[in-house]
N, C-alpha and C positions, 0 to 999 in steps of 0.2 A: 369603908371608903367616902362617906358622907359630913365624918367629924373632921376630914381634909380639906372638901372643898370648899371653896374660895363662894359658890355659884351657891351651895347652899347657904351656909355660913352668913357674910355678905351682900353677894352683886345677888337676889332676891326681892321676889313681891314690887313692891312700888316701885323700888330705885331701878329696879331692872324695867318700871316703865318707862321711867324717866331718862332713861341709856337712852332706848329709843326717840324719844321729844327732842332734840336735835333739830338746829340752826343751822345746820351746815350743809346744804344745797347739792356740795357734792357726795357728801356722805350718805342721805336723802337717797340720791340718785342710784347710788351704792343697793341700799336696799331695796329698793322696787325692783333695781333692776333682778336682783340673783331673784323674788320672786313671780317675779311675772317670764323672768326664762324656764324654771318650772314649770308656771303655770304653762307654762304656749307646747309643755308635753307630753301633757296631763291632755284623756279622753273624755273625759266625763264617766268612767264607769269603774275608774280603780279605785281600790281600798289602799291607805295609804296610812306611812306611822313612819312621822317627826320624833327623830332622836334628841335631847336637850332643848325642848320648845319652849322651856318659858312659863310666861303666863299663855301661849299661846299666840302672839300676833299671827304667825306666820304660819299655822291653825284656820285663822279664821278668817284671811284675805286666801286662802289653795281651797276653803272649800269647799266654792265655789267650782269650784275645775274639776273633784270628782267622790266621787260614789261615797265615799265618805274618810273620815282623816282623822285617827287619833294623833296624841302629841302626848309624850310623859317627860320627865322631868326632874329630877333628884330632891328638887326643893318643896317640902310641903306647904308653903308658904309663896309660892311662887303658882302651887297649884289651887290654891283655894282662890289665887288671884281669877284664874284662868277659867274656872268654871262659873263666875260671871259675866269675865266677858266673854266667853264663848256660851250664853244662854240662851242669843239668838239665832242661833244654827245648828238647827235639828240634827245635824249632820254630821261632827262636826265629838271632839270628847278631851282632856286631857287629866291624866291620872300618874300620881307621884310611882317611877319605876326608878333602877339605880340603869345604869345603858349593858351594864353586868350580869342584870338578873335576867334578863329577861321572858316573862310568864307567859306571855300571850298563847293561844293554842293554836291558835287561823294564822295562817298566812301572808304575810302582804306586798302587793304587786308594787309598788311602789316605796321602798324610805331615803326618808331625809334627813345627814348631815346639816345645815347649812349654816352662812353667816361664821366661821372658824371655830364650831359645835367644836374639830377635831383638839382644838386646847385646847377646849375647856375640857373635853373627859379626854386627855393624854394619852393618844387610838394609838399605844408601838406596842398591844397585846396581839401576835398573828391567831390566838386563838379567840378573843373578840374578832377580828373580821368576821372568822369561822361561827363564829354563833350573829351575829350580824347578817351573812348570807344564807343564811342556817332558816332564816324569816321571810324573806323570799319566793315567792313560787315561781316555780320556770321559767320565761322569758321576761320575770321580772328585772326592772333593778334598782342600783338606787346609787343616791347624789351625794356625791360629800365636796366639802367647799372648801375656798379657804381668805387668803386677800391675795391680790397679784404685785407684784412688789414697784408695779405702777404706782400703785392708790395711796403706800405709805405715807409723801406726807398728808395726804387729804385721813389715816388713818389716824398719826398721832395726832392730829389738831382735835381730832371727834376724844381720842380717850383723854388729851388735859380739859375740856372740855364737860366730861363728864367725873373726873379731879374735881372740877370748877363747883362743881353741884355738893358736889361732898358724898357722891355717888363711891370713886376708890379712893386710893392712899396715892400721893403727889405722886408726881411722876421723874423717877429720879433717872436723866437726862447725862447722867456719867456712865448707865451703865445701860441702856437703852438704846437701840444702835442692832442693827444686821435682823433686820424685820421681828423681833424680840423686845416687845414694851416690859419693864421694869419699873412700879410705883413701892413708895416707899413702907409701903404698912405686908409687903410680901406678896402680894399679888403679879402675877406674872402672863402673861398673852405671848404665845409664840407662835411661826407663823409656818404650815411646813407647803415646803418647794417644790415645783410639779416633778423633781428629785423625789423626794417624799410620795409622793399622793403616786408614780409610777409604781413604789413599790409595794403599796397596799393593791394597787389596782393585782399585783403581781404576785402576791400573796394568796387574793382574793383566788387566784387559776380558776379567773373569765375574766373570756374578752375586754374591757378594758377603753375609755377615751377620754384625754384632759385637754380641754378643750377652754379658753381665757373668752369671759363674758364683761363687757364694759369697762376693759380698761383697769379695774378693780379687784376681780374675782375670779379663782380660779378653779375650776369643779371639774373633778374626778368620778365620772363616771364610770360604771361596773352593769355592764348586760347577762344578766344570769339566764343564761343561755345551753 
């Protein structure tokens, strides 16, 4: 799977770091709002796992809100950068691991897949949902997030900024529409609709809720009761 993953091959390490060094205020607000939303719902006692953690940007931000936090990413380069990035966060770590092959012995109180990580992981398998739910303790929660349709204009501006930095290929404006961004180098970023999130929630077989945050994100929160 790794050889076909755009994030492992191209948008990793320093490029991924630069992608989040945006100069667009509304995008910065979106990035901060997602982290704040999750952080405000942590008590400080949780063991947290983040899927698709990149170089650990969110891991570092949330380290002070929980007992421990582990991030996994498919890119060796991003994880290598992340180990340096997290060196001053003693309760945080980052590992190279494929979400389809989670190898942890212990379960987590909270699992995160934020900022449209669903798109990068091509989250379509009910088996994968079952695997992820199997890694959560009874009484724990899983947070997935994607973009709100209200954020489309800013999302497109942000991706254009990344393309101008050379982090992504040129955006194919003829094909980019309806929540899907397509670049001429083959990169494709989709958006999960509230209907899609409800389907994931349904397939989990647990209680769930859909919540919009900041008019930029839509969260699916699954409660493993």
